[in-house]
C-alpha positions as CSV (number, residue, x, y, z in Angstrom):
1,M,0.0,0.0,0.0
2,V,1.1,3.6,-0.6
3,R,1.6,5.4,2.7
4,G,2.1,9.0,3.8
5,A,1.6,12.3,2.2
6,H,5.0,12.2,0.4
7,M,4.1,8.9,-1.4
8,I,0.6,10.2,-2.3
9,N,2.2,13.2,-3.9
10,T,4.8,11.1,-5.6
11,F,2.4,8.6,-7.3
12,R,-0.8,9.0,-9.3
13,V,-3.2,6.2,-9.8
14,F,-4.6,5.5,-13.3
15,G,-7.2,2.9,-14.4
16,L,-8.3,1.6,-17.7
17,V,-11.2,4.1,-18.2
18,M,-13.5,5.0,-20.9
19,A,-12.3,8.6,-21.0
20,G,-9.1,10.4,-19.8
21,S,-5.7,8.9,-19.4
22,I,-5.5,5.1,-19.9
23,I,-2.6,2.9,-19.1
24,C,-2.2,-0.5,-20.7
25,L,-0.1,-3.1,-19.0
26,A,2.2,-5.3,-21.2
27,T,0.8,-8.7,-21.8
28,E,2.4,-11.9,-20.7
29,D,3.9,-14.2,-23.3
30,P,1.2,-16.9,-23.9
31,Q,4.0,-19.4,-24.6
32,T,4.8,-21.6,-21.6
33,T,8.0,-23.1,-20.6
34,A,8.7,-26.8,-21.0
35,G,8.1,-28.8,-17.8
36,E,6.0,-25.9,-16.3
37,S,3.3,-27.1,-13.9
38,L,-0.4,-27.0,-14.9
39,E,-1.0,-24.3,-12.3
40,A,1.8,-22.1,-13.7
41,R,0.5,-22.7,-17.2
42,R,-3.0,-21.6,-16.2
43,Q,-1.6,-18.5,-14.5
44,H,0.4,-17.4,-17.4
45,H,-2.4,-18.2,-19.8
46,E,-4.9,-16.1,-17.6
47,E,-2.4,-13.2,-17.5
48,A,-2.0,-13.3,-21.3
49,V,-5.8,-13.3,-21.9
50,L,-6.5,-10.5,-19.5
51,G,-3.6,-8.5,-20.9
52,Y,-4.9,-8.8,-24.5
53,L,-8.4,-7.8,-23.3
54,R,-6.9,-4.8,-21.5
55,D,-5.3,-3.8,-24.8
56,V,-8.7,-4.1,-26.5
57,A,-10.4,-2.0,-23.8
58,W,-7.7,0.7,-24.3
59,S,-7.8,0.7,-28.1
60,S,-11.6,0.6,-28.5
61,R,-12.8,2.5,-25.4
62,K,-15.0,-0.5,-24.6
63,A,-15.7,-2.1,-21.2
64,I,-15.2,-5.9,-21.1
65,R,-16.9,-8.6,-19.1
66,L,-15.6,-12.2,-19.0
67,Y,-17.7,-15.1,-17.7
68,Y,-16.3,-18.7,-17.6
69,L,-17.2,-22.2,-16.4
70,A,-14.3,-24.0,-14.6
71,E,-13.5,-27.6,-14.0
72,C,-12.6,-27.5,-10.2
73,Q,-10.9,-29.9,-7.9
74,P,-13.1,-31.5,-5.2
75,M,-12.1,-31.4,-1.5
76,K,-9.2,-33.6,-0.6
77,D,-8.5,-34.7,3.0
78,S,-10.9,-32.0,4.3
79,V,-9.0,-29.3,2.5
80,V,-10.8,-27.3,-0.2
81,D,-8.8,-26.1,-3.2
82,Y,-10.0,-22.5,-3.1
83,S,-9.5,-21.8,-6.8
84,V,-11.7,-21.4,-9.8
85,P,-9.1,-22.4,-12.5
86,F,-9.0,-20.4,-15.7
87,P,-9.8,-22.5,-18.7
88,L,-6.9,-23.3,-21.1
89,F,-7.5,-22.8,-24.8
90,P,-5.6,-21.9,-28.0
91,L,-4.8,-18.2,-27.8
92,Q,-3.6,-15.6,-30.2
93,P,-3.1,-11.8,-30.1
94,P,-5.4,-9.6,-32.0
95,S,-4.2,-7.9,-35.2
96,P,-3.1,-4.3,-34.7
97,K,-5.8,-3.1,-37.1
98,K,-8.7,-4.7,-35.3
99,T,-10.5,-3.3,-32.3
100,G,-13.6,-3.9,-30.2
101,V,-15.6,-7.1,-30.8
102,A,-13.5,-8.0,-33.9
103,A,-10.3,-7.9,-31.9
104,V,-11.9,-10.1,-29.1
105,R,-13.1,-12.6,-31.6
106,E,-9.6,-12.9,-33.0
107,I,-8.1,-13.5,-29.5
108,F,-10.6,-16.4,-29.0
109,K,-10.6,-17.5,-32.6
110,N,-9.4,-21.0,-31.9
111,A,-11.2,-21.6,-28.6
112,K,-14.2,-23.8,-28.3
113,D,-17.6,-23.1,-26.8
114,V,-17.0,-19.3,-26.6
115,T,-19.7,-16.7,-27.2
116,I,-18.8,-13.0,-27.8
117,A,-21.3,-10.2,-28.2
118,E,-21.8,-6.5,-27.5
119,E,-25.4,-6.7,-26.4
120,T,-25.1,-3.7,-24.1
121,P,-23.7,-0.6,-25.9
122,G,-20.1,-0.1,-24.9
123,I,-19.7,-3.5,-23.1
124,I,-18.2,-6.5,-24.8
125,R,-19.2,-9.8,-23.1
126,I,-17.4,-13.0,-23.4
127,W,-18.8,-16.4,-22.2
128,V,-16.4,-19.4,-22.1
129,G,-18.7,-22.4,-21.6
130,K,-22.3,-22.5,-20.5
131,V,-22.0,-20.3,-17.4
132,P,-24.7,-20.3,-14.8
133,T,-25.4,-16.7,-13.8
134,E,-28.1,-16.9,-11.2
135,I,-25.9,-15.2,-8.6
136,L,-25.3,-12.3,-11.0
137,R,-29.1,-11.7,-11.3
138,T,-29.4,-11.1,-7.5
139,R,-30.9,-7.7,-7.0
140,I,-29.4,-5.4,-4.3
141,S,-31.9,-3.0,-2.8
142,F,-29.3,-0.5,-1.7
143,L,-25.5,-0.7,-2.2
144,T,-23.3,1.7,-0.2
145,L,-19.7,2.2,-1.1
146,D,-17.2,3.9,1.2
147,R,-14.6,6.2,-0.3
148,Q,-12.0,3.4,-1.0
149,A,-14.7,1.2,-2.7
150,Q,-15.7,4.2,-4.9
151,Y,-12.2,4.6,-6.2
152,D,-10.9,1.0,-6.2
153,P,-12.6,-1.7,-8.3
154,S,-11.5,-4.6,-6.2
155,S,-12.8,-3.0,-3.0
156,A,-16.1,-2.3,-4.9
157,I,-16.4,-6.0,-5.8
158,G,-15.8,-6.8,-2.1
159,A,-18.6,-4.5,-1.1
160,I,-21.0,-6.1,-3.6
161,E,-20.2,-9.6,-2.3
162,S,-20.7,-8.7,1.3
163,T,-24.3,-7.3,0.8
164,K,-27.0,-9.2,2.7
165,E,-28.7,-10.1,-0.7
166,V,-25.6,-11.7,-2.1
167,E,-24.9,-13.5,1.1
168,A,-28.5,-14.9,1.1
169,A,-28.2,-15.9,-2.6
170,K,-24.9,-17.7,-2.0
171,T,-26.7,-19.8,0.6
172,S,-29.7,-20.6,-1.5
173,L,-27.7,-21.4,-4.6
174,G,-25.1,-23.5,-2.9
175,L,-22.3,-21.2,-3.8
176,T,-19.3,-19.9,-1.9
177,D,-16.9,-17.1,-3.1
178,T,-13.2,-17.8,-3.4
179,P,-10.7,-15.6,-1.6
180,V,-9.0,-13.3,-4.2
181,A,-5.5,-12.0,-3.4
182,G,-5.4,-8.3,-3.1
183,G,-3.6,-6.4,-5.8
184,L,-2.6,-2.8,-6.5
185,V,-5.1,-0.5,-4.9
186,A,-6.2,2.8,-6.4
187,L,-5.9,5.9,-4.2
188,A,-9.1,7.7,-3.3
189,E,-8.0,10.9,-4.9
190,N,-10.3,13.6,-6.4
191,G,-10.2,13.7,-10.3
192,L,-9.7,9.9,-10.7
193,P,-12.4,7.6,-12.0
194,C,-14.9,6.6,-9.3
195,L,-18.2,5.0,-8.6
196,P,-21.2,6.8,-6.9
197,A,-21.4,6.5,-3.2
198,S,-24.6,4.5,-3.4
199,M,-26.7,2.6,-5.9
200,K,-30.3,1.5,-5.6
201,N,-32.3,-1.5,-6.9
202,I,-29.4,-2.9,-9.0
203,T,-28.4,-6.4,-9.9
204,V,-25.0,-7.8,-9.2
205,D,-24.4,-7.9,-13.0
206,Q,-25.4,-4.3,-13.4
207,A,-23.1,-3.2,-10.6
208,L,-20.2,-5.1,-12.2
209,D,-21.1,-3.4,-15.5
210,M,-20.6,-0.1,-13.8
211,I,-17.2,-1.2,-12.5
212,A,-16.2,-2.3,-16.0
213,K,-17.4,0.9,-17.6
214,T,-15.6,3.0,-15.0
215,W,-12.2,1.2,-15.3
216,G,-12.5,-0.6,-18.6
217,G,-12.3,-4.1,-17.3
218,P,-12.1,-7.0,-17.9
219,V,-14.3,-7.7,-14.9
220,V,-14.3,-11.5,-14.5
221,F,-16.9,-14.0,-13.2
222,G,-15.8,-17.6,-12.9
223,V,-17.8,-20.5,-11.4
224,C,-17.1,-24.2,-10.8
225,S,-19.1,-26.7,-12.8
226,S,-19.4,-29.2,-9.9
227,P,-19.3,-29.0,-6.0
228,T,-15.9,-28.7,-4.4
229,D,-16.7,-29.5,-0.7
230,N,-18.7,-32.1,1.2
231,T,-21.6,-29.7,1.6
232,G,-22.2,-29.6,-2.1
233,R,-21.2,-26.0,-2.5
234,K,-19.6,-24.7,-5.7
235,L,-16.9,-22.0,-5.7
236,F,-17.2,-18.8,-7.7
237,L,-15.1,-15.8,-8.1
238,L,-15.4,-12.1,-9.0
239,L,-12.2,-10.5,-10.2
240,N,-11.1,-7.1,-11.3
241,G,-8.8,-7.5,-14.3
242,A,-8.4,-3.8,-15.1
243,A,-5.0,-2.1,-14.9
244,V,-5.0,0.0,-11.7
245,L,-1.5,1.0,-10.7
246,G,0.7,3.7,-9.3
247,T,2.7,5.6,-11.9
248,P,5.4,8.3,-11.3
249,F,4.6,11.8,-12.6
């Protein structure tokens, strides 16, 4: 975390946003090293996919949502594998001349069971597999965001997950959210992209759309296809894949 007035004055936080300054992180090389573990392959693959999608968001000024169905490991020896593994598929970078949906289609050109559409103006949606989205249709009567959650997409996602409506939906649907390691956190600084302090009568998916439109995305939803613990619950995750980082003046 950035601490102290000196550090705040030294660094400025930027996000992938629909207007204003946009910073695009370099993508990871999708090629994997021989002998690399499956977990490492998945991590590098996910980083490459999200990197390409950040590039598309930057070049096209489009927000991006990614939904995927995962094959998860069941509980072993009373220990749950708290991961929703990213699917592996043939991947390629988009052509420099292509933007928006056309660029996304090229990234996933050789992947199977993928649907890509821009059904909502300004938001490109990608489905990998037949993804159950009941939890995303949960309606939140009143969502309050503190100052940190207004300016930081990961904190905003945490606020959504902790609402009473989402907690109740997780119980009724037999779902449990997976812990997501904290990443770079945006400073709550005037002039930077932010969400409103409150939202009324909004679904989880609509709230995530607002996050994607504010910072560009991709905002990711992943869910396991089968139960992972002995109570029959399935893991799911909500992840901010936008580029939010501290950059020197």
